C-alpha positions as CSV (number, residue, x, y, z in Angstrom):
1,X,-33.0,-24.3,-2.3
2,X,-30.0,-24.2,-0.3
3,X,-27.2,-25.4,-1.4
4,X,-24.5,-27.0,1.0
5,X,-21.1,-26.1,0.7
6,X,-18.3,-26.9,2.1
7,X,-17.1,-24.2,4.7
8,X,-13.6,-23.7,6.1
9,X,-15.3,-24.3,9.6
10,X,-16.9,-28.0,8.4
11,X,-13.4,-28.6,6.5
12,X,-11.7,-27.8,9.9
13,X,-13.8,-30.3,11.8
14,X,-13.5,-33.0,9.2
15,X,-9.6,-32.7,9.6
16,X,-9.8,-32.2,13.3
17,X,-11.7,-35.5,13.7
18,X,-9.9,-37.2,10.9
19,X,-6.6,-36.8,13.3
20,X,-8.1,-37.9,16.0
21,X,-9.4,-41.1,14.5
22,X,-5.9,-41.9,12.9
23,X,-4.8,-41.0,16.3
24,X,-7.2,-43.4,18.0
25,X,-6.8,-45.9,15.5
26,X,-2.5,-45.8,15.8
27,X,-3.0,-45.8,19.8
28,X,-5.8,-49.0,19.2
29,X,-3.5,-50.7,17.1
30,X,-0.2,-50.1,19.4
31,X,-2.1,-51.3,22.6
32,X,-2.7,-54.3,20.9
33,X,0.6,-55.2,19.8
34,X,1.8,-54.2,23.7
35,X,-1.2,-56.3,25.4
36,X,-0.3,-59.4,23.0
37,X,3.2,-59.2,23.9
38,X,3.3,-58.6,27.7
39,X,0.8,-61.8,27.5
40,X,3.1,-64.0,25.2
41,X,6.5,-63.3,27.7
42,X,4.7,-64.2,30.4
43,X,6.7,-66.8,32.0
44,X,4.0,-69.0,33.2
45,X,2.2,-69.1,29.6
46,X,6.1,-69.9,28.0
47,X,6.4,-73.7,29.7
48,X,6.3,-77.0,27.8
49,X,4.3,-79.4,28.3
50,X,1.4,-79.8,31.1
51,X,1.3,-78.1,34.6
52,X,-0.2,-79.1,38.0
53,X,-2.2,-76.6,39.4
54,X,-4.8,-76.5,42.2
55,X,-7.2,-73.5,42.3
56,X,-8.3,-72.0,45.9
57,X,-11.2,-73.5,47.0
58,X,-10.8,-76.5,44.7
59,X,-11.9,-79.7,46.4
60,X,-11.4,-82.3,43.6
61,X,-8.3,-83.7,42.5
62,X,-5.7,-81.1,40.7
63,X,-6.0,-80.0,37.2
64,X,-3.4,-80.7,34.2
65,X,-3.1,-77.5,32.2
66,X,-1.0,-76.7,29.2
67,X,0.4,-73.1,29.9
68,X,1.3,-72.4,26.2
69,X,-2.6,-73.1,25.1
70,X,-4.1,-70.7,27.9
71,X,-1.6,-68.2,26.6
72,X,-3.0,-68.0,23.3
73,X,-6.3,-67.9,24.4
74,X,-5.9,-65.3,27.0
75,X,-4.3,-63.2,24.0
76,X,-7.5,-64.2,21.8
77,X,-9.8,-62.7,24.7
78,X,-8.0,-60.1,25.5
79,X,-7.4,-58.9,22.0
80,X,-11.1,-59.2,21.1
81,X,-12.2,-57.1,24.1
82,X,-9.9,-54.6,23.4
83,X,-10.6,-54.4,19.6
84,X,-14.6,-54.3,20.4
85,X,-14.4,-52.4,23.3
86,X,-11.5,-49.6,21.8
87,X,-13.5,-49.5,19.0
88,X,-16.5,-48.0,20.7
89,X,-14.9,-45.8,23.2
90,X,-13.0,-44.8,20.0
91,X,-15.7,-43.4,18.1
92,X,-17.2,-41.5,21.0
93,X,-14.1,-39.7,21.0
94,X,-13.8,-39.1,17.3
95,X,-17.5,-37.8,17.6
96,X,-16.3,-35.3,20.4
97,X,-13.3,-34.7,18.5
98,X,-15.0,-33.7,15.6
99,X,-18.0,-31.5,17.4
100,X,-15.3,-29.8,19.5
101,X,-12.9,-28.8,16.1
102,X,-16.1,-27.6,14.4
103,X,-16.6,-25.2,17.7
104,X,-12.8,-24.6,17.9
105,X,-12.9,-23.4,14.6
106,X,-15.8,-21.4,14.6
107,X,-14.7,-19.5,17.3
108,X,-11.0,-19.3,15.7
109,X,-12.6,-17.8,12.4
110,X,-14.9,-15.5,14.0
111,X,-12.6,-12.3,12.8
112,X,-12.5,-14.0,9.3
113,X,-16.5,-13.2,9.6
114,X,-16.3,-9.7,10.7
115,X,-14.1,-9.3,8.0
116,X,-15.9,-10.8,5.1
117,X,-19.0,-9.0,6.9
118,X,-17.2,-5.5,7.0
119,X,-16.0,-5.9,3.4
120,X,-19.7,-6.7,2.3
121,X,-21.0,-3.6,3.7
122,X,-18.0,-1.2,2.2
123,X,-18.6,1.3,-0.9
124,X,-16.9,4.6,-1.6
125,X,-19.4,6.2,1.1
126,X,-18.1,4.3,4.3
127,X,-14.6,3.2,3.9
128,X,-14.1,4.6,7.3
129,X,-15.3,1.2,9.1
130,X,-12.7,-0.8,10.2
131,X,-12.7,-4.1,11.9
132,X,-10.5,-3.2,14.9
133,X,-10.2,-6.8,15.9
134,X,-8.2,-6.5,19.3
135,X,-6.9,-9.5,21.4
136,X,-3.5,-11.4,21.0
137,X,-1.2,-10.2,17.7
138,X,-1.6,-13.3,16.1
139,X,-2.0,-14.4,12.2
140,X,-5.7,-13.4,12.4
141,X,-4.9,-9.9,14.4
142,X,-2.3,-9.4,11.7
143,X,-4.7,-9.9,8.9
144,X,-7.6,-8.1,10.3
145,X,-5.2,-4.9,11.3
146,X,-3.6,-5.2,7.4
147,X,-7.3,-5.0,6.4
148,X,-7.7,-1.8,8.3
149,X,-4.6,-0.2,7.4
150,X,-5.6,-1.1,3.5
151,X,-8.8,0.7,4.5
152,X,-7.3,4.0,5.4
153,X,-5.2,3.9,2.3
154,X,-8.2,3.3,0.2
155,X,-10.1,5.9,2.0
156,X,-7.0,8.7,1.6
157,X,-6.9,8.0,-1.5
158,X,-10.5,8.8,-2.3
159,X,-10.6,11.3,-0.5
160,X,-7.8,12.5,-2.3
161,X,-9.4,11.8,-5.7
162,X,-12.6,13.7,-4.8
163,X,-10.4,16.8,-3.9
164,X,-8.6,16.8,-7.0
165,X,-11.8,16.5,-8.8
166,X,-13.2,19.3,-7.1
167,X,-10.3,21.6,-7.8
168,X,-9.7,20.9,-11.2
169,X,-13.0,21.2,-11.7
170,X,-12.8,24.9,-10.0
171,X,-9.9,25.8,-11.5
172,X,-11.2,24.8,-15.2
173,X,-14.6,26.8,-14.3
174,X,-13.1,30.0,-14.0
175,X,-11.3,30.5,-17.3
176,X,-14.6,29.1,-18.8
177,X,-16.5,31.6,-16.7
178,X,-14.6,34.1,-17.7
179,X,-15.0,33.3,-21.5
180,X,-18.8,32.9,-21.0
181,X,-19.3,36.4,-19.3
182,X,-16.8,38.5,-21.9
183,X,-19.2,36.6,-24.6
184,X,-22.6,37.6,-23.2
185,X,-21.5,41.1,-22.1
186,X,-19.9,41.8,-25.5
187,X,-22.3,40.1,-27.7
188,X,-25.6,41.6,-25.8
189,X,-24.6,45.2,-26.7
190,X,-25.4,45.9,-29.8
191,X,-23.0,49.3,-30.0
192,X,-19.7,47.4,-29.5
193,X,-17.3,48.6,-31.4
194,X,-13.8,47.1,-32.9
195,X,-11.8,48.2,-29.9
196,X,-14.3,46.5,-27.8
197,X,-14.8,43.6,-29.7
198,X,-10.5,43.5,-29.1
199,X,-10.2,43.6,-26.0
200,X,-12.9,40.7,-25.5
201,X,-10.8,38.5,-27.6
202,X,-7.7,39.4,-25.9
203,X,-9.3,38.6,-22.4
204,X,-11.1,35.2,-24.0
205,X,-7.6,34.1,-25.6
206,X,-6.0,34.4,-21.9
207,X,-8.5,32.8,-20.3
208,X,-8.1,30.1,-22.9
209,X,-4.1,29.9,-22.5
210,X,-5.1,29.4,-18.7
211,X,-7.1,26.6,-19.4
212,X,-4.8,24.9,-22.0
213,X,-2.2,25.1,-19.7
214,X,-4.5,23.5,-16.6
215,X,-5.1,20.9,-19.2
216,X,-1.9,20.4,-19.8
217,X,-0.4,20.1,-16.3
218,X,-3.0,17.9,-15.5
219,X,-2.1,15.2,-18.2
220,X,1.1,15.6,-17.1
221,X,0.3,14.4,-13.7
222,X,-2.0,11.8,-15.2
223,X,1.0,10.5,-17.1
224,X,3.8,10.7,-14.3
225,X,1.2,8.8,-12.2
226,X,1.4,6.2,-14.7
227,X,4.8,6.1,-14.7
228,X,5.3,5.4,-10.9
229,X,3.7,2.2,-11.5
230,X,6.3,1.5,-14.6
231,X,9.0,3.0,-16.4
232,X,10.0,6.0,-18.4
233,X,9.5,5.9,-21.9
234,X,12.5,8.3,-23.0
235,X,16.0,7.4,-21.6
236,X,18.4,9.8,-23.2
237,X,21.7,11.5,-22.1
238,X,20.7,15.1,-20.5
239,X,22.8,17.4,-18.8
240,X,20.8,19.9,-16.6
241,X,23.2,22.5,-16.6
242,X,22.3,22.8,-20.4
243,X,18.6,23.4,-19.4
244,X,19.2,26.7,-17.0
245,X,20.1,28.8,-19.1
246,X,17.3,27.9,-21.7
247,X,14.4,27.9,-18.6
248,X,16.1,31.3,-17.4
249,X,15.6,32.7,-20.9
250,X,11.9,31.5,-21.0
251,X,10.9,33.8,-17.7
252,X,13.0,36.9,-18.5
253,X,10.2,39.3,-18.6
254,X,8.8,38.2,-15.1
255,X,12.2,38.2,-13.6
256,X,12.7,41.8,-14.9
257,X,9.1,42.4,-14.2
258,X,10.0,42.1,-10.4
259,X,13.2,43.3,-10.5
260,X,14.4,40.0,-9.2
261,X,18.3,39.1,-9.4
262,X,19.2,36.3,-10.5
263,X,22.5,34.1,-9.5
264,X,23.7,30.8,-11.2
265,X,26.4,28.6,-10.4
266,X,26.2,25.8,-13.2
267,X,28.4,22.8,-13.5
268,X,28.3,19.7,-15.5
269,X,25.1,17.3,-14.6
270,X,24.6,14.7,-16.9
271,X,21.9,12.1,-16.1
272,X,20.3,9.5,-18.0
273,X,16.2,10.6,-18.3
274,X,13.6,12.3,-20.4
275,X,14.9,15.2,-21.6
276,X,11.0,16.6,-21.5
277,X,10.3,15.9,-18.0
278,X,13.5,16.9,-16.5
279,X,13.4,20.8,-18.6
280,X,9.6,21.1,-16.8
281,X,11.2,20.1,-13.6
282,X,13.6,23.0,-13.7
283,X,10.7,25.1,-15.3
284,X,8.2,24.8,-12.7
285,X,11.1,25.4,-9.8
286,X,11.8,28.3,-11.5
287,X,8.6,29.7,-12.2
288,X,7.6,28.5,-8.4
289,X,10.6,30.6,-7.1
290,X,9.7,33.6,-9.1
291,X,6.0,33.7,-8.9
292,X,6.4,33.4,-4.8
293,X,9.3,35.9,-4.5
294,X,9.4,39.7,-3.4
295,X,10.0,42.4,-5.6
296,X,13.6,42.7,-5.7
297,X,14.2,39.2,-4.4
298,X,16.6,37.0,-5.5
299,X,16.9,33.5,-7.0
300,X,20.0,31.3,-6.8
301,X,20.5,28.1,-9.0
302,X,23.0,25.8,-8.8
303,X,23.8,22.2,-10.6
304,X,26.4,19.5,-10.3
305,X,27.5,16.1,-9.8
306,X,29.0,13.4,-7.8
307,X,30.6,9.9,-9.1
308,X,26.8,8.5,-9.3
309,X,24.7,11.3,-8.4
310,X,23.5,14.6,-9.8
311,X,22.0,17.7,-8.4
312,X,20.3,20.3,-8.9
313,X,19.7,23.2,-6.3
314,X,17.0,26.3,-6.4
315,X,17.0,28.7,-3.9
316,X,15.0,32.1,-3.4
317,X,13.5,34.9,-1.3
318,X,10.0,35.5,-0.3
319,X,7.9,35.3,3.0
320,X,8.4,32.8,5.5
321,X,6.8,29.8,5.1
322,X,6.4,27.7,8.4
323,X,8.1,24.6,8.4
324,X,4.8,22.4,9.0
325,X,3.3,23.8,5.7
326,X,6.6,22.1,3.7
327,X,4.8,18.8,3.0
328,X,1.7,20.6,1.7
329,X,3.6,23.0,-0.9
330,X,3.9,19.6,-3.3
331,X,0.0,18.8,-3.0
332,X,-1.6,19.7,-6.4
333,X,-3.6,22.3,-6.0
334,X,-1.5,23.8,-2.9
335,X,0.0,27.3,-3.3
336,X,2.1,28.4,-0.5
337,X,0.8,25.8,1.9
338,X,-2.9,27.1,1.3
339,X,-5.3,26.2,-0.6
340,X,-6.5,27.9,-4.1
341,X,-6.5,31.2,-4.6
342,X,-7.0,33.7,-7.6
343,X,-3.2,33.9,-8.3
344,X,-1.5,33.0,-11.1
345,X,-1.1,29.0,-11.7
346,X,-2.9,26.3,-10.8
347,X,-1.0,25.5,-8.3
348,X,0.6,22.1,-9.8
349,X,4.0,22.9,-10.6
350,X,5.6,21.6,-7.5
351,X,3.3,18.7,-7.3
352,X,4.8,17.8,-10.9
353,X,8.2,18.3,-9.9
354,X,7.6,15.7,-7.1
355,X,6.2,13.1,-9.4
356,X,9.1,14.1,-12.2
357,X,11.7,13.4,-9.6
358,X,10.1,10.0,-8.3
359,X,9.8,9.3,-12.1
360,X,13.5,9.3,-12.2
361,X,14.0,7.4,-8.8
362,X,15.5,10.4,-7.1
363,X,15.2,12.5,-4.0
364,X,13.5,15.5,-3.2
365,X,14.3,18.1,0.1
366,X,12.8,21.3,0.7
367,X,14.2,23.7,3.6
368,X,12.3,27.1,4.7
369,X,14.6,29.0,5.9
370,X,14.2,31.2,9.0
371,X,14.5,34.7,6.7
372,X,12.3,33.9,4.5
373,X,11.8,32.0,1.0
374,X,12.5,28.5,-0.1
375,X,15.2,26.3,-0.8
376,X,14.8,22.7,-2.7
377,X,17.5,20.0,-3.7
378,X,16.8,17.4,-6.1
379,X,19.1,14.2,-6.2
380,X,19.0,12.3,-9.5
381,X,20.9,8.8,-10.4
382,X,23.4,9.5,-13.0
383,X,21.6,6.1,-14.6
384,X,18.0,5.4,-14.4
385,X,17.8,1.8,-15.0
386,X,14.1,0.0,-15.3
387,X,13.2,-2.2,-12.9
388,X,14.9,0.1,-10.3
389,X,12.6,1.2,-7.4
390,X,11.5,4.8,-7.0
391,X,13.0,6.3,-3.6
392,X,10.0,8.5,-2.0
393,X,10.6,11.7,-2.2
394,X,11.1,13.6,1.2
395,X,11.3,17.0,3.0
396,X,13.0,18.5,5.7
397,X,13.0,22.0,7.5
398,X,16.2,23.9,7.4
């Protein structure tokens, strides 16, 4: 048994009918008052006493009448006729107004019905559907366009999530495949000696370290994405100038292997934030600048501060990067603007940098010099206060 429910169209129709009824009753009451006043103010009906009148075609003697009494009778008859006839006509008008209101509400709410139908059909597999209402840009068009924009964001988010999961699975599968292969090959050899087992252990240890780093990076990404919806858990005074030597010392071997010339111009850059994340930020920038450099290249790190902001600038030599690839550098699992490759690292370093900057309400600018390499400038507010809105990261080509 279908249960009756007061839909919005029915409620709007009843509201239209009620409004027509209210207006009709008001008009009827106003008409009665005006009619009575008009009759009462007529000069003939205001005469005192009796009046002798002769009607046209009358054959008998003149008749004597009382105008005041005739006026009261005329008022009663006019009000009675107007009330009975008016109620009938106004009843018809109310019915017409209610039915018309229902039809108008049905027509006006048709975009809402389309929105409801689209929402019912949606799933993670068909988020590309849109309402595409069109027509005049009224409130319903704005609602439909807003719904379409929301679907676009959800579609992009789901696609990004699927790509992220696929890339993460690929990156994790690589070291696990290496471990499995080394174990199968070595253990299947009955003549394997200690040296062979040691070599297997070293390969497995390297693959395990790579997997561990990837898992750590993924956990950092998840933590930073949670910070975007809240606030930093740690707020401490940190001097970026003191973190730079520590980071450079940790990559000394890689610098020597590539014969990279390192230049620094370190000035105090005190900021309130998470020391661990800020050290990770500098470390990721420096590691990225070394690994994507050329043999015999250069690396320059500078820090400084103004009254309300601190800044960190990391520039390096290398191959020429197309300006169109700059935005892609800060996406997860991207290396040099390209998808995942067999190079060292998982392509999460700059993605983590961007999230750390956002978590500290800072700004990020990236430039690709025409002679090659990459220059990244980061500005952070000196005092990161809870409740402030994060400023979106921006990239700009030189």
